[in-house]
C-alpha positions in Angstrom: 212.3 229.8 2.8 209.9 232.4 4.1 210.7 234.8 7.0 208.7 232.8 9.6 210.5 229.6 8.6 213.9 231.3 8.8 213.1 232.6 12.2 212.2 229.1 13.6 215.7 228.0 12.7 217.1 230.2 15.6 214.0 230.4 17.7 212.0 227.1 17.4 209.1 228.2 19.7 208.5 231.6 18.1 204.9 232.3 17.2 203.7 233.5 13.7 202.2 236.6 15.4 205.9 237.5 16.6 207.2 236.9 13.2 204.6 239.2 11.8 205.5 241.8 14.3 209.3 241.5 13.3 208.4 241.9 9.7 206.4 245.0 10.5 209.7 246.1 12.2 211.7 245.3 9.2 209.5 247.5 7.0 209.5 250.3 9.4 213.3 250.2 9.8 213.8 250.4 6.0 211.5 253.4 5.8 213.4 255.4 8.5 216.7 254.3 7.3 216.2 256.3 4.2 216.2 259.4 6.3 218.5 259.0 9.4 220.9 256.1 8.3 220.2 253.5 11.0 222.4 251.0 9.1 224.7 251.0 6.2 222.7 250.9 3.0 224.8 247.9 1.7 223.4 245.8 4.6 219.8 246.4 4.0 219.3 243.7 1.5 220.5 241.2 4.4 218.6 243.1 7.1 216.4 240.1 8.1 219.3 237.5 8.3 222.2 239.8 9.4 220.4 241.9 12.0 216.9 240.6 12.8 217.7 236.9 13.1 221.1 237.6 14.7 219.3 239.6 17.4 216.3 237.1 17.7 218.6 234.1 18.6 219.5 235.9 21.8 215.9 235.5 23.3 215.7 231.7 23.7 219.3 231.4 24.4 219.0 233.6 27.4 215.9 231.9 28.6 217.5 228.5 28.3 220.3 229.9 30.7 218.2 232.0 32.9 214.5 230.9 32.7 213.2 233.6 35.2 214.8 236.6 33.3 212.0 239.3 33.1 213.9 242.7 33.2 216.2 243.3 30.5 218.5 246.3 29.6 219.9 246.8 26.1 222.8 249.3 25.8 223.6 251.4 22.7 220.4 250.2 21.0 221.0 252.1 17.8 218.5 250.9 15.3 216.9 248.4 17.6 219.4 245.5 17.4 218.9 243.6 19.6 216.6 245.7 21.7 213.5 246.1 19.6 213.8 242.5 18.2 213.9 241.2 21.8 211.0 243.4 22.7 209.0 241.8 20.0 210.1 238.3 21.1 208.9 238.9 24.7 205.5 240.5 23.8 203.8 237.3 24.6 205.8 236.5 27.8 203.7 238.4 30.4 205.5 240.6 32.8 208.8 240.9 30.7 210.2 244.2 29.7 213.3 245.8 28.2 214.9 249.1 28.6 216.8 250.4 25.6 219.5 253.1 26.0 220.5 255.2 23.0 222.1 258.7 23.3 221.7 259.6 19.7 218.4 261.6 19.8 217.2 260.7 16.2 217.9 257.0 16.9 216.0 257.1 20.1 213.1 258.7 18.3 213.0 255.9 15.9 213.1 253.3 18.8 210.2 255.1 20.4 208.2 255.1 17.2 208.9 251.4 16.7 207.9 250.7 20.3 204.5 252.5 19.9 203.8 251.0 16.4 204.5 247.5 17.4 203.0 247.8 21.0 205.9 246.0 22.8 207.1 246.1 26.4 209.9 248.5 25.7 211.2 251.8 27.5 213.6 254.0 25.7 216.1 256.4 27.4 217.8 258.9 25.2 220.7 259.4 27.6 224.3 258.2 28.2 224.7 255.0 29.9 226.6 256.4 32.9 223.7 258.8 33.6 221.5 255.7 34.5 223.7 253.9 36.9 221.7 255.1 39.9 218.3 255.5 38.1 217.8 252.1 36.6 217.6 249.2 39.0 219.7 246.1 38.4 218.2 244.1 35.5 218.3 240.3 35.2 219.9 240.6 31.7 222.1 243.1 30.0 222.6 243.0 26.2 224.8 244.9 23.8 225.7 244.4 20.1 228.4 246.3 18.3 228.7 249.0 20.9 232.3 248.9 22.4 235.2 246.6 23.3 234.5 244.0 26.0 236.8 246.0 28.3 234.7 249.2 27.9 231.5 247.2 28.3 232.8 246.0 31.6 233.3 249.5 32.7 229.9 250.6 31.6 228.0 247.7 33.2 229.9 247.1 36.5 227.5 249.0 38.6 224.6 246.5 37.6 226.8 243.4 37.2 228.3 243.5 40.6 224.7 243.4 41.9 224.0 240.2 40.0 223.1 241.1 36.4 224.2 238.7 33.7 225.4 239.9 30.3 225.0 238.5 26.8 227.4 240.5 24.6 227.3 239.7 20.8 230.8 239.7 19.3 232.6 239.2 16.0 235.6 237.0 15.0 238.1 239.2 17.1 236.4 238.3 20.3 239.4 236.4 21.8 241.6 239.6 21.6 239.0 241.5 23.4 238.8 238.8 26.2 242.5 238.8 26.6 242.4 242.6 26.9 240.3 242.3 30.1 242.4 239.8 32.0 244.6 242.2 33.7 241.8 244.1 35.4 238.8 242.0 35.6 237.6 238.6 37.0 234.4 237.0 35.7 232.7 233.8 34.7 232.6 233.2 31.0 230.4 230.9 28.6 231.0 231.1 24.9 228.0 230.4 22.7 228.6 230.1 18.9 226.2 232.3 17.0 223.5 230.3 15.2 223.6 232.8 12.3 227.3 233.5 11.8 229.8 230.9 12.5 232.4 233.7 12.9 230.5 235.3 15.7 229.8 234.5 19.3 227.7 235.4 22.1 229.7 235.9 25.4 227.8 235.1 28.6 229.4 237.0 31.4 228.5 236.7 35.0 230.0 237.4 38.5 232.1 240.4 37.2 234.6 242.0 39.6 237.5 244.0 39.5 240.9 242.3 40.3 242.2 243.1 43.8 245.1 245.4 43.7 248.0 244.1 45.9 250.0 246.9 47.4 253.8 246.6 46.9 255.5 246.2 50.1 258.9 247.7 50.5 261.7 246.5 52.7 262.7 248.0 56.1 265.7 249.8 54.6 263.6 251.2 51.8 261.1 252.6 54.3 263.9 254.1 56.5 265.5 255.7 53.3 262.2 257.2 52.3 261.8 258.6 55.8 265.1 260.5 55.6 264.2 262.2 52.3 
């Protein structure tokens, strides 16, 4: 099965032009990876399936859940997964754009090169996520892949998510433990989508994120009086 046919298994409406753009990205990635180690050399043989298709599946999934999504934010974009892939997918969707955040300067340089070469609606910030909380307006969609634990992702994205952003986080087989680790601190709505590429992976759709209310411990009258005498 050729690349275009494979791509259509996870994104049935994808155009041949988009597939060609993703193939060009694959070639550019392999070229740069020899110099700056964007991904482990052992995964390059599976680059299309393991990284590009895994990222591409997000686009139609998100639009099936939030059809009016235009402004996207991808955190910890690394070698462009899923950010550059999503940029390629939305090229033909007028008015859509995605911001990529990658603090490693060499990787950010690659992302900018890919953006220019592919002529896609992408903007790259070579900064830490926290520095953008007040400078990047609330997006419709936030994505992240292989960046941090779910608990850490909540801390990084809360300033946007409390204003209505919806997150789609790609997670591996240990996702349930990560969910459990958030439950003492966070409330949120969760929809689990099984990956179309890897049965052991999921895409966690998170909305209405909010910190749990902290209930004060009320002491008895006798305890208050005792404390006042100390």
